[in-house]
N, C-alpha and C positions, 0 to 999 in steps of 0.2 A: 688461457686460464684467467679468471676474473681477478681484479685487484684484491678483493677480500680473500680469495683462496690463496693467492700469492703471499699475502700478509700472514695468513695462518701457517702456511708451509714454512715461511721464513722464521716465524716465531718458534715453531716446533724444532727446526734444525738448530737454531741458536740455543734452545734449551738442551738439546741433545749434546751439542758441542761443549757447553758449559759443564754438564754432568760428566762427560768423558774427561775433561781437563782437570776438574777439581776432585773427583772421587777416585782414589787409588788405594788398593788393598794388596796385601802380600800374604802368601800362604807357604809355610814350610812345615812339613809333617803335620802335627795336630795344632800348630800355632798359626793363628790368623791375626795379622796386623792390619788395623783399620785406620785409614786416613792420617798418616804421619804428617804433622805440620809444625811450623814455627812462625812467630811474628817477625816482621822486618825489624831491624835494629838501627839505632842512630849511629853516626860515626863515633868512634872511640868507645863503643860499648865493650865492657869487660866480660859480659855473659849474654847468652841467648837461651830462651826456653824452647823446648820441643815437646810436642804432645801427640798422643796416639792412643788407640785402644788395642789391647792384647786379649784375644779370645783363645782359651785352651779347650779345644774340642776333643781332647784325649781323655783317657781313663786315669792318667797319672799326673801329678802336679809337675810344674816346671818352675824355673826361677829366672828372671831377668837379672843377670849379674854385671852387666856393663855395656859399653858401646864405644865406638870410635868414629871419627870423621876427619877427613882432610881439611875441613872447614874450621877446625878449632884445635887448640892444644890438647883438650881432654873432653870427655863426655862423662858426666856423673849423674847418678840417680838421686833425686832429692824428694823430700816430703815437705809439705806445708800445712800448717793448721793455724786458723785464726781463733783466738780466744779473747774475749773482752776487748776487741779492737787491736790486739797485739798479734802480729804475724810471726810465727816461729817456723824457721826453715832449717833443715839439716840434711847433710849427705847421708844416704842410705848405703852403708858400706858392705852390708851382708847380702845384698840383692833384694829383689822384690818378688814375693811369692805370686805365682800364677796358678791358682787352684784348678784342678781338673773340672771341666764342665763349666767354668766361670769366665767372666770377662773383667779385666782390670782396666780402668780408664786412667791414663796419664793426662791430666788436664790442668789448666790454670787454677790455682787455689788448692791443689791436691798434690798427688805424686806427679812428677814431671822429670824430664831430662834437662840437665843444665849443660850447655855448650860453653866451656871455659876458654876465655881468650880467643874469640873468633879471629880468624886470619884477616877477614875483611867484613864490613857490615853485610848483614843478610838483606837482600833486596826483594821487595814485593814482586812476586811472579817467578822468582828463581826456584830452582830445584837444588837441594843440598844432599849429597850422598851421606848415608849414615849406616853403619853396621851395628846391629843389636846383637848382643851375645847372651845366649840362653844356656843354662846349665845342662839341659838335656837336648834340646833341639839344635844347639850350636849356633853358629853365626847366621844372621838373617840380614841381607842387604836390602835397604829401603831408600826412598828419596823423601826428604821433607819438602813439602810444598810451602813456600814462604808466602805468607799472607800479610796484608797491610798492618802497620803498627797498631791500629785501633780495631783489628779484626775481632768479631764477637767471640766470646767463649762458648765452648760446647755445653750441652746440657749436663749438669753435674748430678742429676737425680739418681743415676745408677751407681754412683761411686760409694764404696764402703770405706769410711774413714776410721773404723773401729780399731784397726791395728797400727795406726800411724803414731809413732812416738814424736814428741815435739818438745825437745829440751834445749838444743844447742844454741840457736840463734834467735834473739827476740828483736823485732823491729816495729816501732809504732808506725802505723800506716793509716791513711785516710780510707774510708770505706770503699771508694771507687778504685783504689790503687791495688793492683795485684802484688805489689812489692818487688817486682822484677822490672827495672827500667828497661824498656825496649822489648819486652816480651810478655 
């Protein structure tokens, strides 16, 4: 095989391996979980953020009501909204609606999961077990792919922020800061 063909084959295999490692999805009943991930955290971090997409392919709505992990004391659902440079975050205690036939994105700057009191820092490249609890679909076990602290945020264009309340916590932040140290 020529050097050029070997180079092309090597590049193709590398791309395939990278896609296989970084793309991971989960399906339980009508619920599809797309690429659960978290950013690495610095030592002594009190929280870590987790992100994913939830697609409800069914005919009836469901609700994400919580989660758990051995990697943190608790998992909470949070909402975030930035208004006039002030970021407001609050715990969503009554769950997150997943309408039938729709996708809800949990992403930096919007809804997300907060891992409270991580047992140890989340390391780039690690996999963290997480159980998501749905009202109808029940528990769904996934793994968070931990990406670098500066990992880019996913595309927010598909997110619907219209139903996000934003009252409980206000924090002044710089425009480039997502308000969550380490995630």
